[in-house]
Steps between C-alpha positions, in 0.01 A plus 500: 500500500549238227567238763124494544454370147470125529538229241151429366572230241451127540304492824199295593255669506610745228556867572182703541432824317537681836852357541594603147356848561693535829826408325425749221430770757835436672678504164345831391573653842864396470537634147324830569637559849148585619328324785187676383493740206398864496163591349682602182656151466219291646337396170824391329616327821185288515506440126857371531396262778218360285727459198775331702238271658371400157849428366593306817182291475572430131854393593387271782235343276750445215788343693539121486688261723538130566558561871233420753316804637636623833282492808436845646497382862829308462668800335364735772642273771839495326491883492415512872794271575735718292379810679541334837862414417563845359333714765460269799184479706 
C-alpha cells in the first residue's frame, strides 16, 4: 500500500493539496490497517487524514534545497521505463 505514496518534494509544479491529501490517506490506511473505517472509527480516521495532510504540507513548504526542481513528466517516463524493465510489456 505504501508504494502508492510518491515523493512530493521539489517538483515543478509543486505538489497540489490533492496529492498531499492522497498521500496522507495512504499513510493513515497503512497505519490503521483499514481501507475504510467502521462508523465507530470514521470521525477519527478522517481527522487523522486531515492532520497528517496539514503536517505534510507544512513539511513540504518548509524544506529547502539548492537542487533544481524535477520535471513531473521526465520522472513519470523514468518510472515507466523502470516498470517496463521490471515487469515487461
